[in-house]
PDB file of N, CA, C and O in Angstrom:
ATOM      1  N   UNK A   1    -231.737-106.746  70.466  1.00  0.00           N
ATOM      2  CA  UNK A   1    -231.264-108.068  70.803  1.00  0.00           C
ATOM      3  C   UNK A   1    -232.317-108.756  71.674  1.00  0.00           C
ATOM      4  O   UNK A   1    -232.784-108.179  72.657  1.00  0.00           O
ATOM      5  N   UNK A   2    -232.686-109.975  71.319  1.00  0.00           N
ATOM      6  CA  UNK A   2    -233.695-110.702  72.081  1.00  0.00           C
ATOM      7  C   UNK A   2    -233.081-111.276  73.358  1.00  0.00           C
ATOM      8  O   UNK A   2    -231.860-111.314  73.512  1.00  0.00           O
ATOM      9  N   UNK A   3    -233.936-111.716  74.258  1.00  0.00           N
ATOM     10  CA  UNK A   3    -233.456-112.293  75.516  1.00  0.00           C
ATOM     11  C   UNK A   3    -232.657-113.567  75.240  1.00  0.00           C
ATOM     12  O   UNK A   3    -231.654-113.826  75.904  1.00  0.00           O
ATOM     13  N   UNK A   4    -233.102-114.366  74.257  1.00  0.00           N
ATOM     14  CA  UNK A   4    -232.376-115.598  73.920  1.00  0.00           C
ATOM     15  C   UNK A   4    -230.970-115.277  73.409  1.00  0.00           C
ATOM     16  O   UNK A   4    -230.011-115.973  73.742  1.00  0.00           O
ATOM     17  N   UNK A   5    -230.852-114.232  72.606  1.00  0.00           N
ATOM     18  CA  UNK A   5    -229.537-113.835  72.088  1.00  0.00           C
ATOM     19  C   UNK A   5    -228.640-113.330  73.211  1.00  0.00           C
ATOM     20  O   UNK A   5    -227.445-113.622  73.239  1.00  0.00           O
ATOM     21  N   UNK A   6    -229.218-112.577  74.129  1.00  0.00           N
ATOM     22  CA  UNK A   6    -228.442-112.060  75.264  1.00  0.00           C
ATOM     23  C   UNK A   6    -227.959-113.202  76.153  1.00  0.00           C
ATOM     24  O   UNK A   6    -226.818-113.201  76.613  1.00  0.00           O
ATOM     25  N   UNK A   7    -228.843-114.183  76.392  1.00  0.00           N
ATOM     26  CA  UNK A   7    -228.462-115.323  77.222  1.00  0.00           C
ATOM     27  C   UNK A   7    -227.353-116.119  76.544  1.00  0.00           C
ATOM     28  O   UNK A   7    -226.374-116.492  77.190  1.00  0.00           O
ATOM     29  N   UNK A   8    -227.499-116.380  75.254  1.00  0.00           N
ATOM     30  CA  UNK A   8    -226.496-117.146  74.512  1.00  0.00           C
ATOM     31  C   UNK A   8    -225.147-116.424  74.521  1.00  0.00           C
ATOM     32  O   UNK A   8    -224.109-117.055  74.718  1.00  0.00           O
ATOM     33  N   UNK A   9    -225.158-115.123  74.313  1.00  0.00           N
ATOM     34  CA  UNK A   9    -223.921-114.352  74.312  1.00  0.00           C
ATOM     35  C   UNK A   9    -223.236-114.417  75.678  1.00  0.00           C
ATOM     36  O   UNK A   9    -222.021-114.601  75.762  1.00  0.00           O
ATOM     37  N   UNK A  10    -224.017-114.265  76.736  1.00  0.00           N
ATOM     38  CA  UNK A  10    -223.471-114.319  78.091  1.00  0.00           C
ATOM     39  C   UNK A  10    -222.948-115.710  78.402  1.00  0.00           C
ATOM     40  O   UNK A  10    -221.880-115.853  78.997  1.00  0.00           O
ATOM     41  N   UNK A  11    -223.692-116.740  78.002  1.00  0.00           N
ATOM     42  CA  UNK A  11    -223.301-118.122  78.248  1.00  0.00           C
ATOM     43  C   UNK A  11    -221.986-118.452  77.546  1.00  0.00           C
ATOM     44  O   UNK A  11    -221.138-119.142  78.111  1.00  0.00           O
ATOM     45  N   UNK A  12    -221.814-117.965  76.325  1.00  0.00           N
ATOM     46  CA  UNK A  12    -220.591-118.255  75.565  1.00  0.00           C
ATOM     47  C   UNK A  12    -219.363-117.587  76.182  1.00  0.00           C
ATOM     48  O   UNK A  12    -218.240-118.046  75.978  1.00  0.00           O
ATOM     49  N   UNK A  13    -219.571-116.509  76.932  1.00  0.00           N
ATOM     50  CA  UNK A  13    -218.448-115.816  77.577  1.00  0.00           C
ATOM     51  C   UNK A  13    -217.980-116.532  78.844  1.00  0.00           C
ATOM     52  O   UNK A  13    -216.910-116.217  79.365  1.00  0.00           O
ATOM     53  N   UNK A  14    -218.757-117.483  79.345  1.00  0.00           N
ATOM     54  CA  UNK A  14    -218.421-118.185  80.581  1.00  0.00           C
ATOM     55  C   UNK A  14    -217.516-119.383  80.300  1.00  0.00           C
ATOM     56  O   UNK A  14    -217.550-119.949  79.208  1.00  0.00           O
ATOM     57  N   UNK A  15    -216.699-119.770  81.300  1.00  0.00           N
ATOM     58  CA  UNK A  15    -215.911-120.997  81.152  1.00  0.00           C
ATOM     59  C   UNK A  15    -216.838-122.224  81.185  1.00  0.00           C
ATOM     60  O   UNK A  15    -217.955-122.131  81.694  1.00  0.00           O
ATOM     61  N   UNK A  16    -216.392-123.366  80.653  1.00  0.00           N
ATOM     62  CA  UNK A  16    -217.249-124.555  80.563  1.00  0.00           C
ATOM     63  C   UNK A  16    -217.894-124.973  81.895  1.00  0.00           C
ATOM     64  O   UNK A  16    -219.056-125.378  81.913  1.00  0.00           O
ATOM     65  N   UNK A  17    -217.161-124.879  82.994  1.00  0.00           N
ATOM     66  CA  UNK A  17    -217.727-125.273  84.291  1.00  0.00           C
ATOM     67  C   UNK A  17    -218.927-124.402  84.655  1.00  0.00           C
ATOM     68  O   UNK A  17    -219.938-124.916  85.133  1.00  0.00           O
ATOM     69  N   UNK A  18    -218.828-123.104  84.437  1.00  0.00           N
ATOM     70  CA  UNK A  18    -219.943-122.208  84.742  1.00  0.00           C
ATOM     71  C   UNK A  18    -221.085-122.388  83.742  1.00  0.00           C
ATOM     72  O   UNK A  18    -222.247-122.210  84.106  1.00  0.00           O
ATOM     73  N   UNK A  19    -220.780-122.734  82.502  1.00  0.00           N
ATOM     74  CA  UNK A  19    -221.833-123.028  81.535  1.00  0.00           C
ATOM     75  C   UNK A  19    -222.670-124.217  82.015  1.00  0.00           C
ATOM     76  O   UNK A  19    -223.895-124.213  81.893  1.00  0.00           O
ATOM     77  N   UNK A  20    -221.992-125.237  82.565  1.00  0.00           N
ATOM     78  CA  UNK A  20    -222.699-126.405  83.096  1.00  0.00           C
ATOM     79  C   UNK A  20    -223.579-126.011  84.281  1.00  0.00           C
ATOM     80  O   UNK A  20    -224.684-126.533  84.431  1.00  0.00           O
ATOM     81  N   UNK A  21    -223.099-125.097  85.119  1.00  0.00           N
ATOM     82  CA  UNK A  21    -223.890-124.621  86.253  1.00  0.00           C
ATOM     83  C   UNK A  21    -225.142-123.882  85.780  1.00  0.00           C
ATOM     84  O   UNK A  21    -226.219-124.030  86.359  1.00  0.00           O
ATOM     85  N   UNK A  22    -224.988-123.089  84.729  1.00  0.00           N
ATOM     86  CA  UNK A  22    -226.135-122.366  84.164  1.00  0.00           C
ATOM     87  C   UNK A  22    -227.181-123.351  83.651  1.00  0.00           C
ATOM     88  O   UNK A  22    -228.376-123.154  83.871  1.00  0.00           O
ATOM     89  N   UNK A  23    -226.744-124.404  82.974  1.00  0.00           N
ATOM     90  CA  UNK A  23    -227.672-125.420  82.474  1.00  0.00           C
ATOM     91  C   UNK A  23    -228.367-126.155  83.613  1.00  0.00           C
ATOM     92  O   UNK A  23    -229.561-126.445  83.529  1.00  0.00           O
ATOM     93  N   UNK A  24    -227.626-126.457  84.679  1.00  0.00           N
ATOM     94  CA  UNK A  24    -228.226-127.106  85.848  1.00  0.00           C
ATOM     95  C   UNK A  24    -229.284-126.200  86.478  1.00  0.00           C
ATOM     96  O   UNK A  24    -230.352-126.662  86.878  1.00  0.00           O
ATOM     97  N   UNK A  25    -228.974-124.910  86.560  1.00  0.00           N
ATOM     98  CA  UNK A  25    -229.924-123.955  87.137  1.00  0.00           C
ATOM     99  C   UNK A  25    -231.173-123.841  86.276  1.00  0.00           C
ATOM    100  O   UNK A  25    -232.285-123.774  86.799  1.00  0.00           O
ATOM    101  N   UNK A  26    -230.997-123.819  84.962  1.00  0.00           N
ATOM    102  CA  UNK A  26    -232.153-123.751  84.059  1.00  0.00           C
ATOM    103  C   UNK A  26    -233.026-124.996  84.205  1.00  0.00           C
ATOM    104  O   UNK A  26    -234.252-124.897  84.170  1.00  0.00           O
ATOM    105  N   UNK A  27    -232.414-126.157  84.367  1.00  0.00           N
ATOM    106  CA  UNK A  27    -233.179-127.396  84.572  1.00  0.00           C
ATOM    107  C   UNK A  27    -233.931-127.336  85.898  1.00  0.00           C
ATOM    108  O   UNK A  27    -235.076-127.779  85.987  1.00  0.00           O
ATOM    109  N   UNK A  28    -233.288-126.791  86.922  1.00  0.00           N
ATOM    110  CA  UNK A  28    -233.939-126.623  88.222  1.00  0.00           C
ATOM    111  C   UNK A  28    -235.172-125.732  88.087  1.00  0.00           C
ATOM    112  O   UNK A  28    -236.231-126.061  88.623  1.00  0.00           O
ATOM    113  N   UNK A  29    -235.049-124.625  87.389  1.00  0.00           N
ATOM    114  CA  UNK A  29    -236.187-123.721  87.202  1.00  0.00           C
ATOM    115  C   UNK A  29    -237.303-124.384  86.407  1.00  0.00           C
ATOM    116  O   UNK A  29    -238.480-124.205  86.722  1.00  0.00           O
ATOM    117  N   UNK A  30    -236.943-125.151  85.374  1.00  0.00           N
ATOM    118  CA  UNK A  30    -237.940-125.850  84.563  1.00  0.00           C
ATOM    119  C   UNK A  30    -238.708-126.860  85.415  1.00  0.00           C
ATOM    120  O   UNK A  30    -239.922-127.000  85.266  1.00  0.00           O
ATOM    121  N   UNK A  31    -238.008-127.563  86.304  1.00  0.00           N
ATOM    122  CA  UNK A  31    -238.648-128.563  87.150  1.00  0.00           C
ATOM    123  C   UNK A  31    -239.590-127.936  88.172  1.00  0.00           C
ATOM    124  O   UNK A  31    -240.503-128.602  88.660  1.00  0.00           O
ATOM    125  N   UNK A  32    -239.380-126.671  88.497  1.00  0.00           N
ATOM    126  CA  UNK A  32    -240.244-125.978  89.457  1.00  0.00           C
ATOM    127  C   UNK A  32    -241.545-125.501  88.834  1.00  0.00           C
ATOM    128  O   UNK A  32    -242.465-125.121  89.558  1.00  0.00           O
ATOM    129  N   UNK A  33    -241.648-125.512  87.501  1.00  0.00           N
ATOM    130  CA  UNK A  33    -242.864-125.056  86.835  1.00  0.00           C
ATOM    131  C   UNK A  33    -244.027-125.974  87.180  1.00  0.00           C
ATOM    132  O   UNK A  33    -243.851-127.188  87.284  1.00  0.00           O
ATOM    133  N   UNK A  34    -245.219-125.399  87.360  1.00  0.00           N
ATOM    134  CA  UNK A  34    -246.378-126.251  87.625  1.00  0.00           C
ATOM    135  C   UNK A  34    -246.688-127.137  86.418  1.00  0.00           C
ATOM    136  O   UNK A  34    -246.540-126.710  85.273  1.00  0.00           O
ATOM    137  N   UNK A  35    -247.114-128.359  86.679  1.00  0.00           N
ATOM    138  CA  UNK A  35    -247.452-129.310  85.621  1.00  0.00           C
ATOM    139  C   UNK A  35    -248.932-129.170  85.281  1.00  0.00           C
ATOM    140  O   UNK A  35    -249.787-129.363  86.146  1.00  0.00           O
ATOM    141  N   UNK A  36    -249.237-128.840  84.051  1.00  0.00           N
ATOM    142  CA  UNK A  36    -250.628-128.720  83.621  1.00  0.00           C
ATOM    143  C   UNK A  36    -251.368-127.683  84.441  1.00  0.00           C
ATOM    144  O   UNK A  36    -250.910-126.549  84.579  1.00  0.00           O
ATOM    145  N   UNK A  37    -252.515-128.069  84.985  1.00  0.00           N
ATOM    146  CA  UNK A  37    -253.312-127.134  85.774  1.00  0.00           C
ATOM    147  C   UNK A  37    -252.970-127.208  87.254  1.00  0.00           C
ATOM    148  O   UNK A  37    -253.467-126.407  88.046  1.00  0.00           O
ATOM    149  N   UNK A  38    -252.116-128.171  87.639  1.00  0.00           N
ATOM    150  CA  UNK A  38    -251.740-128.304  89.042  1.00  0.00           C
ATOM    151  C   UNK A  38    -250.589-127.368  89.355  1.00  0.00           C
ATOM    152  O   UNK A  38    -249.616-127.298  88.604  1.00  0.00           O
ATOM    153  N   UNK A  39    -250.696-126.652  90.459  1.00  0.00           N
ATOM    154  CA  UNK A  39    -249.624-125.770  90.883  1.00  0.00           C
ATOM    155  C   UNK A  39    -248.938-126.335  92.105  1.00  0.00           C
ATOM    156  O   UNK A  39    -249.115-127.506  92.440  1.00  0.00           O
ATOM    157  N   UNK A  40    -248.155-125.505  92.771  1.00  0.00           N
ATOM    158  CA  UNK A  40    -247.475-125.950  93.979  1.00  0.00           C
ATOM    159  C   UNK A  40    -248.461-126.300  95.081  1.00  0.00           C
ATOM    160  O   UNK A  40    -248.171-127.149  95.924  1.00  0.00           O
ATOM    161  N   UNK A  41    -249.614-125.661  95.086  1.00  0.00           N
ATOM    162  CA  UNK A  41    -250.588-125.900  96.142  1.00  0.00           C
ATOM    163  C   UNK A  41    -251.107-127.335  96.107  1.00  0.00           C
ATOM    164  O   UNK A  41    -251.539-127.856  97.135  1.00  0.00           O
ATOM    165  N   UNK A  42    -251.071-127.978  94.947  1.00  0.00           N
ATOM    166  CA  UNK A  42    -251.569-129.351  94.835  1.00  0.00           C
ATOM    167  C   UNK A  42    -250.714-130.311  95.655  1.00  0.00           C
ATOM    168  O   UNK A  42    -251.204-131.360  96.074  1.00  0.00           O
ATOM    169  N   UNK A  43    -249.460-129.981  95.891  1.00  0.00           N
ATOM    170  CA  UNK A  43    -248.558-130.856  96.629  1.00  0.00           C
ATOM    171  C   UNK A  43    -248.651-130.652  98.143  1.00  0.00           C
ATOM    172  O   UNK A  43    -248.114-131.455  98.905  1.00  0.00           O
ATOM    173  N   UNK A  44    -249.316-129.601  98.580  1.00  0.00           N
ATOM    174  CA  UNK A  44    -249.422-129.317 100.008  1.00  0.00           C
ATOM    175  C   UNK A  44    -250.472-130.200 100.660  1.00  0.00           C
ATOM    176  O   UNK A  44    -251.501-130.508 100.060  1.00  0.00           O
ATOM    177  N   UNK A  45    -250.204-130.600 101.888  1.00  0.00           N
ATOM    178  CA  UNK A  45    -251.196-131.394 102.609  1.00  0.00           C
ATOM    179  C   UNK A  45    -252.185-130.446 103.298  1.00  0.00           C
ATOM    180  O   UNK A  45    -251.811-129.334 103.670  1.00  0.00           O
ATOM    181  N   UNK A  46    -253.434-130.870 103.469  1.00  0.00           N
ATOM    182  CA  UNK A  46    -254.424-129.998 104.090  1.00  0.00           C
ATOM    183  C   UNK A  46    -254.161-129.829 105.592  1.00  0.00           C
ATOM    184  O   UNK A  46    -253.456-130.631 106.205  1.00  0.00           O
ATOM    185  N   UNK A  47    -254.729-128.793 106.158  1.00  0.00           N
ATOM    186  CA  UNK A  47    -254.625-128.585 107.603  1.00  0.00           C
ATOM    187  C   UNK A  47    -255.346-129.711 108.329  1.00  0.00           C
ATOM    188  O   UNK A  47    -256.324-130.250 107.810  1.00  0.00           O
ATOM    189  N   UNK A  48    -254.882-130.076 109.521  1.00  0.00           N
ATOM    190  CA  UNK A  48    -255.562-131.131 110.261  1.00  0.00           C
ATOM    191  C   UNK A  48    -256.926-130.649 110.762  1.00  0.00           C
ATOM    192  O   UNK A  48    -257.141-129.458 110.990  1.00  0.00           O
ATOM    193  N   UNK A  49    -257.833-131.605 110.925  1.00  0.00           N
ATOM    194  CA  UNK A  49    -259.138-131.289 111.501  1.00  0.00           C
ATOM    195  C   UNK A  49    -258.936-131.130 112.999  1.00  0.00           C
ATOM    196  O   UNK A  49    -258.360-132.002 113.650  1.00  0.00           O
ATOM    197  N   UNK A  50    -259.405-130.024 113.539  1.00  0.00           N
ATOM    198  CA  UNK A  50    -259.211-129.729 114.958  1.00  0.00           C
ATOM    199  C   UNK A  50    -260.425-130.147 115.768  1.00  0.00           C
ATOM    200  O   UNK A  50    -261.529-130.249 115.232  1.00  0.00           O
ATOM    201  N   UNK A  51    -260.231-130.383 117.021  1.00  0.00           N
ATOM    202  CA  UNK A  51    -261.325-130.841 117.879  1.00  0.00           C
ATOM    203  C   UNK A  51    -261.976-129.684 118.631  1.00  0.00           C
ATOM    204  O   UNK A  51    -262.138-129.765 119.849  1.00  0.00           O
ATOM    205  N   UNK A  52    -262.344-128.639 117.956  1.00  0.00           N
ATOM    206  CA  UNK A  52    -263.114-127.566 118.574  1.00  0.00           C
ATOM    207  C   UNK A  52    -262.333-126.356 119.027  1.00  0.00           C
ATOM    208  O   UNK A  52    -262.935-125.316 119.296  1.00  0.00           O
ATOM    209  N   UNK A  53    -261.021-126.443 119.123  1.00  0.00           N
ATOM    210  CA  UNK A  53    -260.256-125.268 119.547  1.00  0.00           C
ATOM    211  C   UNK A  53    -259.123-125.028 118.561  1.00  0.00           C
ATOM    212  O   UNK A  53    -258.603-125.960 117.947  1.00  0.00           O
ATOM    213  N   UNK A  54    -258.755-123.776 118.423  1.00  0.00           N
ATOM    214  CA  UNK A  54    -257.685-123.401 117.508  1.00  0.00           C
ATOM    215  C   UNK A  54    -256.453-123.079 118.350  1.00  0.00           C
ATOM    216  O   UNK A  54    -256.498-122.179 119.189  1.00  0.00           O
ATOM    217  N   UNK A  55    -255.353-123.801 118.136  1.00  0.00           N
ATOM    218  CA  UNK A  55    -254.134-123.513 118.897  1.00  0.00           C
ATOM    219  C   UNK A  55    -253.635-122.099 118.629  1.00  0.00           C
ATOM    220  O   UNK A  55    -253.919-121.509 117.586  1.00  0.00           O
ATOM    221  N   UNK A  56    -252.901-121.580 119.573  1.00  0.00           N
ATOM    222  CA  UNK A  56    -252.333-120.234 119.473  1.00  0.00           C
ATOM    223  C   UNK A  56    -251.503-120.126 118.187  1.00  0.00           C
ATOM    224  O   UNK A  56    -250.669-120.991 117.921  1.00  0.00           O
ATOM    225  N   UNK A  57    -251.719-119.094 117.402  1.00  0.00           N
ATOM    226  CA  UNK A  57    -250.967-118.871 116.185  1.00  0.00           C
ATOM    227  C   UNK A  57    -251.590-119.495 114.941  1.00  0.00           C
ATOM    228  O   UNK A  57    -251.059-119.325 113.843  1.00  0.00           O
ATOM    229  N   UNK A  58    -252.688-120.205 115.085  1.00  0.00           N
ATOM    230  CA  UNK A  58    -253.349-120.844 113.947  1.00  0.00           C
ATOM    231  C   UNK A  58    -254.560-120.046 113.536  1.00  0.00           C
ATOM    232  O   UNK A  58    -255.650-120.610 113.435  1.00  0.00           O
ATOM    233  N   UNK A  59    -254.421-118.784 113.299  1.00  0.00           N
ATOM    234  CA  UNK A  59    -255.570-117.925 113.021  1.00  0.00           C
ATOM    235  C   UNK A  59    -256.326-118.313 111.753  1.00  0.00           C
ATOM    236  O   UNK A  59    -257.512-118.011 111.625  1.00  0.00           O
ATOM    237  N   UNK A  60    -255.647-118.981 110.811  1.00  0.00           N
ATOM    238  CA  UNK A  60    -256.302-119.337 109.549  1.00  0.00           C
ATOM    239  C   UNK A  60    -256.766-120.798 109.512  1.00  0.00           C
ATOM    240  O   UNK A  60    -257.136-121.303 108.452  1.00  0.00           O
ATOM    241  N   UNK A  61    -256.746-121.464 110.646  1.00  0.00           N
ATOM    242  CA  UNK A  61    -257.136-122.875 110.682  1.00  0.00           C
ATOM    243  C   UNK A  61    -258.635-123.027 110.410  1.00  0.00           C
ATOM    244  O   UNK A  61    -259.424-122.121 110.679  1.00  0.00           O
ATOM    245  N   UNK A  62    -259.000-124.161 109.886  1.00  0.00           N
ATOM    246  CA  UNK A  62    -260.402-124.442 109.569  1.00  0.00           C
ATOM    247  C   UNK A  62    -260.932-125.453 110.570  1.00  0.00           C
ATOM    248  O   UNK A  62    -260.289-126.472 110.820  1.00  0.00           O
ATOM    249  N   UNK A  63    -262.071-125.190 111.133  1.00  0.00           N
ATOM    250  CA  UNK A  63    -262.700-126.098 112.070  1.00  0.00           C
ATOM    251  C   UNK A  63    -263.814-126.839 111.360  1.00  0.00           C
ATOM    252  O   UNK A  63    -264.733-126.222 110.819  1.00  0.00           O
ATOM    253  N   UNK A  64    -263.735-128.160 111.360  1.00  0.00           N
ATOM    254  CA  UNK A  64    -264.788-128.989 110.763  1.00  0.00           C
ATOM    255  C   UNK A  64    -265.452-129.784 111.879  1.00  0.00           C
ATOM    256  O   UNK A  64    -264.837-130.698 112.427  1.00  0.00           O
ATOM    257  N   UNK A  65    -266.696-129.456 112.229  1.00  0.00           N
ATOM    258  CA  UNK A  65    -267.354-130.199 113.299  1.00  0.00           C
ATOM    259  C   UNK A  65    -267.537-131.664 112.909  1.00  0.00           C
ATOM    260  O   UNK A  65    -267.677-131.996 111.732  1.00  0.00           O
ATOM    261  N   UNK A  66    -267.533-132.527 113.915  1.00  0.00           N
ATOM    262  CA  UNK A  66    -267.698-133.969 113.655  1.00  0.00           C
ATOM    263  C   UNK A  66    -269.141-134.360 113.602  1.00  0.00           C
ATOM    264  O   UNK A  66    -269.455-135.532 113.393  1.00  0.00           O
TER     265      UNK A  66
END
């Protein structure tokens, strides 16, 4: 049995309200997929440029001299 067949069989056993929830969840997962070559990292803002010192806890910060 393929995964699609298993999903369909399970979905058909659910009441209509839960079937709608499954479809909403599938749409949510589809929307989380990266678009083209852009991933989630493309939406992140870069770290701020610091003025020579790294605050406590920012061990991975990047220092760009002016």
